[in-house]
N, C-alpha and C positions, 0 to 999 in steps of 0.2 A: 170319093167317099171319105178320104182323110181330111177334106177341107173343113168340114164342120168342127172336128175336135181340134185341129190345128188353130182355127180362128178362136175357139173357146180358150185355148191355152196361151195365146200370144201375150195377153196382158199379164198372165202369171209369169211368163218368161221375162218380161221387161221388169216387172216388179222385184224379181229375185236376182237380177244380174249384178247389182252392186253388193248384195248380201252374201257373197261367197257361194257356197254350193246350194243355196236355196232352201225352199220349204220341204219339210219332211212329210206333210200330210197329203191325203189324196185330194181333198177339197179345202183343207184348212191347215193351219200350222199350230205350233205349240210345243211344249216340252212334256215328256212322258212321265217324269217322276220315276226314273228307272228303278226297278226292283231286282237286285242281283240274285235274290233267293227264289224267284218265281219258278214254279214247277210246271214245265212244258208238257209233262206226262209222257208216257210212252208213244212212239210214233204209231200211227194207225197201220194196220196190216196191209201189205201190198198183195193184192190178189192176182191170181193168174187168169181170171175170167176175162172175157172180151172187154176191151176198153170202151171209153166213150165214142160215140159216133164222130168220126172226123168232120163230117159236114156240120154238125151242131157246134163243135169247137171253133171251126172257121167262122161260123155264123156269129158266135159271141164276139170275136174280134172285130168283124166287119160291122156289126151293129153298133158297137161302141164307137167306132171311127165315124159312123154315120150320125151319131149323136145320142143314141139310146139303146140300152141293152135289150136283147131279145129274151124276154122272160121265159118263153117256152123252152128255147134252147138252153138257157141256164138251168131250168128245172130238170131237164133230161140229163144234162152233164152231172148235176148234183145227185141224181139217182143212179148213175152208172157204176158207182163203186171203184172208179178208176182214180185212185187217190193222187196219182202223180199230176192230174190236172189241176190240183190245188196250186201248183206253181203258176199256172196261167191265171187263175183267179186272182192270185196275189198281184200279178203284173196289171191286170185290169183295174184292180182297186188303186193302183198308183195314179192312174189316168182319169178315172171316172169323175165326173163333174156334178152329177145328180145325187142328192142324198138318198133318194128312194133306190136308185141303182146300186149305191153303196151298201145300203142295208141288205138288199137282195143278195148281193155278192158274199157278205159275211154270213147270212143264212145258208147260202148254197156251200160255202166252205165248211160250215159246222155239219151240215148233213152229209157232205161228201167224205169228210175225215172222221165224223164222230167225236170231234173235239171243238169245244166252244172257245174261240179266242178272246171273247169280250172280258173275262176276268183279269187278263193281263193288263197291268197298269198303263201300258202303252196305248191301250184302246181309247183312253180318255182323250188323247191328242190325235190319234190316227189309227183307224181300223187296219189300214194297209200296213203300218209298222207292226202291229201286233200279230197279224196273219203271217207277215214275212219272218218275224222273230221265231214263230213256231216252226215254219218250214225249214229255216236254217237249223234249228235245233234238232229236227227230225231227220234231216238229210235224206229226204225222199228222192228216189230216182226220177228223173224228168221223163215225161212220156215221149213216145215217137212223135216226130214232127214238131216238137216244142220249139226248137231254135227258129225254124221257119216262121212259126206263128209269132214269136217274139220279135223277129225281124219285121214282120208285116205291121205290128203295132208301133215298134220304136221308130222305124224309119218314116212312118207317117208324121211323126213329130220332128224328127231331124234326119233328112236324107243323107247328111254327111257321115252317118254311122253305117251306111251300106258296106263300106270297104271292110269294117270289122266283122260283119256277118259273113262276108263273101268267103273268107277263108275257113273252109270246112275242116281243116286240119289243126285249127287253132287250139291252144291249151286254155282258152277262156272257159270258165265255168258259168255259163249263161244264166243258170239258176240264180247266182248271187248278184247279178248285175241289175242295177236299178238306175232310174233317171234322177240326176241331181238337181233338176229344176232349171237348168240353163242349157243352151245350145252348144255345139262344138266350137272351139276356137280353131278355125281353119285359115286364118289370115296368113299371108306369106311372111317369111322370115324378115324381120326388121320392121314390120308394120307398126305404126304408132296409133293409128286411128282405131276407135273402139269398133266392136262388132255391130252390124246394123241391127241385129236382134238381141244383143246384150249377152254375149258370152263372158267367160272369165278370161281377160286378155293377158297373155303372156308378155312380160317385159323383156325385149331383146336388147342386149348391150346397153344397159342403163349407163347414164353419166355417173362417174365416181368422183368424189371430192375428198379432200384431206379431212382428217379428224377435226382440225380447227374449224374448217368450214361446215362441219356437222353440228355446230352448236344450236342449230334450230331443233334437234331432237333431244328430248329430255334425258338427263343422265340416268333416270330411274327406268326408262322405257326399255323394252326388250329388243335386242338385235340377234340375228342368227349370223354367227361368225365363222368364216371359212378361211383356212390358210393353205395355200398351195405354192410350192417353190419359194417359201420364205415371204410371200406377199399375202397380207391380210385384208380382207374385205368384210365389211358389216352391212347386213341387209335389215333395215328396220321392219319390225313386225307389222306396223300399220300399212306399209307399202306392200309387204308380202300378202297380207290379208286381202288386198284388192287384186293382185295379179296372180298369186298362187303358183307362178312359174316364172323363172328367170333363166335366160340363156346368156352366158357371160364368159369372157376369158379372164382367168387369174393365174398368175405365175406361169404364163406361156401355155397353159392348158385350157381346153374348152370344156365348159361344164354346163349342165342342166340342173337346176335347183327347184324341185317341186316343194310346195308347202301345202300340205293337207290341213286346212283349218279345222276340219272335223276331228282329225286325229292329233292335233297339235304337233305335227311331225314335219320338220324341214330336213330334207335330204340333199346330198350333192353328188351327182353323177358325172363321171368323166364321159363326155360324148364324142371325143376325138380318138384317133388311133384305132379305129374299128377295123376288123379283119377284111381282107379283100380290097383294101384301098378305098373303102367307102368314105364319103364326105361326112364331116361331123353331124351327128344327129341334132335335129331341132325338136325340142320337146314342147308339147302343147297339152292343154287340158281338154278332154273329150266332153265334159258334161255328164259323164256317167260315173257311177260309183260301184264299189263292191265292198259290201259289209262296212259301209260308212267310210271307205277309203277312196280317194279320187282315183280315176282310171285315166293314166296318161298315155299319150301315144306320140309316135315320131311323125313329123309333118310330111316329109318327102315320101316316105314308104308306106304311111298309114299303118304302121305296125303298132299294136298295143304292147305296152310294157307294164309290168307289175310295179306300181310305184313304191312299194315297200322293199322289194329286192332287186329291181332293175332288170329282171329277166324278161326277155321278149316273149310275148304270148301268142302273137300272130303276125302275119305278114312276112315280108322278106327278112327282117331281122330275126324272126322266130326260125324261119327256115335255115338261117345261118347259125343258129344256136347261140345267139348273143346274149350275155348278161353284162349290163353296164358296170364298170368298176366304180365303187363308192369312195368318197373321203369323208372326214368327220365334219359335222355341223355342231357348233356350240351355241347353246341358247344362254345369253348373258345379258346383263344390263349394259347399256351403252357406256355409261361411266366407267364401269369395271373393265369392260373390253378395251376401251381406248387406253386405260392405264396399263393393261396387260400387254397391248400392242399399240404403242405410241405412233407407229407409222402407218397404222391401218387407214384405209379408205372407207368411205361410207357412200351408199347410194345417195344421190342428190335429192334435195327436198321435193323436186318436181319430177323425179325420175329421169330427168333429161328429156322429157316429152311435153313439159309445160303443163303438167297435171297437178291438181290440188288433192292431197290425201288427208282425209279426216284422221284425227288422232286415235279413234276407236271405230273403225268401220263396222264391226260386227255387233257392237252394243250389247255384249253379254249373251249372244245368241246360244252359246254352248254351255252356259253356266250350270244348267240343271242336268246335264248328261247327254249322251248320244242322241240326236235328233233323226237319225236314220237307222234302219234295222242292223243289228249286229249279232242277233241270236243270243244264246246263253253266254253270260259273262264268266270268265275265270274268277272264282271267288277269293283267290289269294290276296288281291289288293282291290281297292275301290276302282271302279271303272275309269274314273277321271284322275286317278293318281298319275302324276308325271313320272316317268321312269327314263333312265338312260339305258338304251338297248344296245348290246355289244354281241358280236359273234366272236368267240374265242378261237385261238389258232387251231384247236382241234375240231372246230365246227359247233362247239356248244353255244346255244343262245343264253345270254346272261342278262338279267334286268336288275337295275338298282333304283330304288325310290330316290328321285332327285332331292327332295327336301331332306331326307334322312341322311343321305350321302354328303351333302353340303354341310349339314350340322355336325356329322361325325369328323369330317376333315377340319372344320373350324375348331373342334375341341382337341385337335392334334392326333386324332385316330387314323387308322389305315382302313381303307375301303377296298376290299379285294375278295374275289370269288372265282374259282374255276380258272385260274391263270389270267384273270383280268383285274386290273387295278385302275381305280379312278384317281385323277388328279384335278385340282381346281385350275380353271382357265377363265380369267375375269371372274364373274360370279357364277359361271357355268362349269361344266365338267367335260373332261375328255379321257379317253381310255388308253392304257398301255399294257403290254404283256409283261411277264415276270422279268424280262431283260430290259425293259424300258422302251421297246419299239412300239410305235403307234398302232392302235387298233381302230377300226372304223366304229364310230358311236354317233348316236343321235338321240334326241329327247322326243317322246311320244306319250300320248295317253296310254295307260295300261291296257285298256280294252283293245287298242289297235295292235300294240306289240304282241300281246298274248295270243291274239287270233291268228297272227301270221307265224308265230313261234310258239305253238301250244305246249311244247316240252321245255320251255325256257326255265332255267334255274333262276331263283329270286334270292338276292342278298338279304340277309337279316342283320340289323345293327346289333 
């Protein structure tokens, strides 16, 4: 039954493989023209009456997998008043291929919830994005059986996700999980060949060269700099935009470095010295997203980890209560980074795997704002403002506008808030506490940092 939909999507998967996390539309792509002030209205009331017929709900999923939605079943669900089923309608919109079915799902969503999602500016590019933005804003409870139905739908596209659904004690909020447009990277550790169906391939143990041998990379281009044990390594952004994950040893420590292109966020996690004598974790990209943030997982245990916090959400690593320790990542121009760290190494031009990397793989894909659902945006800063995010010693989340902080430091000012102080490093920024001890910091778009740290303090120049 799933063969029809999988065949229809295979060309989409191949077309998105090089472009990072892929298209954000249900059957088309494009930018939404994000409106941070959009009013999502009050949530529809959750009634205690009998829910939608379980047979009708299953029939909706099965009919989509067979190639065409069952209109009668959709109409009955829309009349049921079971507003939690709107989450399933949103999931179906992500995979629907027929414009008539897409319109029918939007009409059903409007009837079921009493709210029309079409005035949302995101609707111009994607009905699915608009519907999901509303659902995130409303935070409706998922209906009984929702995860099982989502598993039926999602694993028809990518069987490799079954392990994530299998852990019924997982802390994954499946309501927020969406498809990023590509399949899972399940290649073994050290693999260099691309995925047969076009995943986002992690780069394991890339070749590192001296700064002098890195003259192929433009001095004004961005690198993500990591320093561990006195050893500095620079990861060119154009290479990270292709791989989005690197597993590497720096300063005698094993690290996994995910880069969420959609969030403009590179982070570095120590993946060794895990409790119980476990081997070092091998991080991979799942092909799934949560509020426009990549969902990463550990290859050997199939444990999902929160990419923004490093906390294991499912699988054996979750059972062990593991949260990976972070270290800072500095986003700097290559020229400034190598002046600040003359002995730095840089990933080789071909990654050590004989690959050619375009200078701008994404070609401005994210220039007009988030292309996947994020729900309502925190209005304190523009959604795409780049911020340095830091967790202070007392646990307080603090955000600094990157551009404003750099300007203040260039003018001789002091940039500090809640026990966190920023210092220049190359053309980037790193954080210390009041005594000068290093704090973990990384850069990200404001919408990403603020949705994971909703109570974050914001520095004002």
